[in-house]
N, CA, C and O of each residue as an XYZ file, in Angstrom:
256
protein
N       0.838     -1.177      0.000
C       0.000      0.000      0.000
C       0.887      1.245      0.000
O       1.882      1.288      0.723
N       0.552      2.233     -0.778
C       1.344      3.457     -0.895
C       1.098      4.370      0.307
O      -0.021      4.477      0.810
N       2.166      5.018      0.750
C       2.052      5.947      1.872
C       1.528      7.288      1.370
O       1.845      7.700      0.255
N       0.731      7.965      2.183
C       0.256      9.283      1.774
C       1.433     10.264      1.751
O       2.366     10.117      2.540
N       1.402     11.254      0.866
C       2.515     12.208      0.801
C       2.612     13.012      2.090
O       1.605     13.370      2.700
N       3.845     13.284      2.486
C       4.076     14.066      3.698
C       3.826     15.543      3.391
O       4.167     16.023      2.310
N       3.228     16.264      4.348
C       2.999     17.695      4.114
C       4.332     18.439      4.067
O       5.288     18.072      4.751
N       4.378     19.498      3.242
C       5.599     20.282      3.141
C       5.846     21.031      4.445
O       4.910     21.458      5.121
N       7.116     21.181      4.782
C       7.483     21.914      5.979
C       7.349     23.410      5.687
O       7.960     23.921      4.748
N       6.555     24.100      6.487
C       6.327     25.530      6.299
C       7.273     26.293      7.223
O       7.305     26.048      8.429
N       8.034     27.210      6.656
C       8.919     28.044      7.460
C       8.122     29.216      8.000
O       7.506     29.964      7.240
N       8.136     29.371      9.313
C       7.417     30.468      9.934
C       8.278     31.719      9.971
O       9.506     31.649      9.911
N       7.622     32.848     10.069
C       8.300     34.139     10.192
C       9.196     34.100     11.428
O       8.765     33.644     12.487
N      10.428     34.570     11.307
C      11.360     34.523     12.434
C      11.037     35.564     13.498
O      11.574     35.506     14.604
N      10.173     36.506     13.178
C       9.818     37.532     14.153
C       8.530     37.183     14.905
O       8.547     37.071     16.131
N       7.420     37.009     14.189
C       6.138     36.775     14.863
C       5.855     35.298     15.111
O       5.077     34.969     16.007
N       6.459     34.414     14.353
C       6.275     32.956     14.482
C       4.807     32.521     14.337
O       4.427     31.463     14.839
N       3.978     33.333     13.651
C       2.574     32.987     13.463
C       2.225     32.740     12.002
O       1.333     31.947     11.701
N       2.916     33.410     11.101
C       2.590     33.333      9.683
C       3.752     32.721      8.914
O       4.903     32.763      9.349
N       3.424     32.159      7.774
C       4.461     31.577      6.917
C       5.324     32.688      6.335
O       4.829     33.767      6.009
N       6.614     32.415      6.208
C       7.530     33.380      5.605
C       7.188     33.547      4.130
O       6.997     32.566      3.411
N       7.114     34.788      3.693
C       6.817     35.096      2.300
C       8.124     35.231      1.530
O       9.083     35.804      2.048
N       8.182     34.719      0.314
C       9.421     34.814     -0.465
C       9.923     36.251     -0.644
O      11.133     36.477     -0.657
N       9.027     37.210     -0.779
C       9.437     38.605     -0.970
C      10.072     39.204      0.283
O      10.887     40.120      0.177
N       9.716     38.706      1.463
C      10.210     39.267      2.726
C      11.031     38.277      3.527
O      11.370     38.554      4.678
N      11.354     37.153      2.963
C      12.021     36.072      3.658
C      13.215     36.556      4.457
O      14.017     37.308      3.904
N      13.391     36.193      5.688
C      12.712     35.150      6.465
C      11.495     35.663      7.230
O      11.009     34.992      8.140
N      11.001     36.842      6.871
C       9.843     37.419      7.540
C       8.580     37.162      6.732
O       8.645     36.745      5.575
N       7.417     37.415      7.356
C       6.148     37.217      6.655
C       5.663     38.503      6.001
O       4.820     38.461      5.104
N       6.184     39.639      6.437
C       5.723     40.911      5.900
C       6.760     41.998      6.158
O       7.726     41.800      6.895
N       6.535     43.147      5.533
C       7.424     44.294      5.771
C       7.312     44.749      7.218
O       8.295     45.204      7.803
N       6.130     44.632      7.796
C       5.919     45.035      9.189
C       6.845     44.269     10.131
O       7.510     44.874     10.972
N       6.892     42.961      9.998
C       7.765     42.150     10.860
C       9.237     42.478     10.599
O      10.039     42.528     11.531
N       9.586     42.699      9.340
C      10.967     43.046      9.002
C      11.379     44.347      9.678
O      12.470     44.436     10.241
N      10.510     45.362      9.626
C      10.822     46.653     10.231
C      10.833     46.597     11.752
O      11.640     47.278     12.385
N       9.953     45.799     12.350
C       9.963     45.663     13.803
C      11.244     44.976     14.281
O      11.798     45.340     15.318
N      11.707     43.990     13.527
C      12.959     43.322     13.872
C      14.126     44.303     13.759
O      14.995     44.331     14.630
N      14.151     45.102     12.701
C      15.197     46.102     12.523
C      15.183     47.114     13.662
O      16.237     47.519     14.150
N      13.994     47.519     14.083
C      13.876     48.475     15.190
C      14.445     47.906     16.484
O      15.069     48.631     17.259
N      14.237     46.635     16.720
C      14.801     46.021     17.939
C      16.323     46.009     17.900
O      16.973     46.198     18.928
N      16.894     45.787     16.719
C      18.352     45.864     16.602
C      18.811     47.297     16.841
O      19.811     47.519     17.524
N      18.086     48.282     16.281
C      18.483     49.684     16.379
C      18.429     50.197     17.819
O      19.303     50.962     18.227
N      17.430     49.795     18.588
C      17.354     50.279     19.975
C      18.067     49.343     20.953
O      17.919     49.479     22.167
N      18.828     48.407     20.427
C      19.669     47.486     21.202
C      18.872     46.588     22.142
O      19.339     46.245     23.228
N      17.659     46.204     21.716
C      16.881     45.243     22.505
C      17.486     43.850     22.434
O      17.393     43.072     23.383
N      18.103     43.544     21.305
C      18.765     42.250     21.158
C      20.167     42.366     21.748
O      20.909     43.294     21.428
N      20.513     41.437     22.592
C      21.832     41.449     23.232
C      22.425     40.055     23.216
O      21.703     39.059     23.255
N      23.708     39.996     23.159
C      24.419     38.732     23.221
C      24.835     38.534     24.674
O      25.489     39.407     25.244
N      24.473     37.404     25.289
C      24.854     37.192     26.684
C      26.378     37.114     26.813
O      27.062     36.476     26.012
N      26.873     37.774     27.833
C      28.318     37.790     28.052
C      28.597     37.902     29.547
O      27.706     38.187     30.347
N      29.825     37.677     29.890
C      30.269     37.798     31.264
C      30.369     39.276     31.627
O      30.806     40.082     30.805
N      29.976     39.637     32.823
C      30.059     41.029     33.255
C      31.505     41.494     33.250
O      32.412     40.696     33.485
N      31.731     42.768     32.986
C      33.080     43.316     32.867
C      33.864     43.179     34.170
O      35.053     42.862     34.133
N      33.230     43.409     35.320
C      33.949     43.312     36.584
C      34.353     41.876     36.896
O      35.385     41.657     37.530
N      33.571     40.899     36.469
C      33.936     39.504     36.668
C      35.093     39.113     35.765
O      35.941     38.315     36.162
N      35.141     39.657     34.570
C      36.210     39.333     33.632
C      37.558     39.838     34.156
O      38.587     39.208     33.915
N      37.559     40.970     34.870
C      38.806     41.520     35.405
C      39.335     40.677     36.563
O      40.546     40.629     36.779
N      38.462     40.019     37.307
C      38.870     39.218     38.468
C      39.532     37.914     38.098
O      40.229     37.322     38.921
N      39.328     37.447     36.866
C      39.926     36.194     36.438
C      41.419     36.376     36.288
O      41.879     37.281     35.591
N      42.175     35.512     36.945
C      43.629     35.638     36.890
C      44.178     34.782     35.764
O      43.649     33.712     35.461
N      45.222     35.256     35.163
C      45.887     34.541     34.077
C      46.811     33.493     34.679
O      47.717     33.849     35.432
N      46.612     32.199     34.372
C      47.441     31.165     34.963
C      48.896     31.240     34.504
O      49.769     30.680     35.167
N      49.178     31.905     33.403
C      50.554     32.004     32.900
C      51.286     33.227     33.446
O      52.496     33.356     33.256
N      50.582     34.109     34.109
C      51.297     35.312     34.507
C      50.845     35.858     35.729
O      51.367     36.877     36.180
């Protein structure tokens, strides 16, 4: 017996995660999501986790 075809994997918008990504705005679903993502980068809402500066100074170098 033949297996039914598997549904295609739909890529969701990387910003809202509710709508399928549109080819014109990929990886976003619309210009709105694209601009909101850009705004978060501009106001520094996105941050890379890192060690606090004062903790980094306390680490001693084993070679010196």
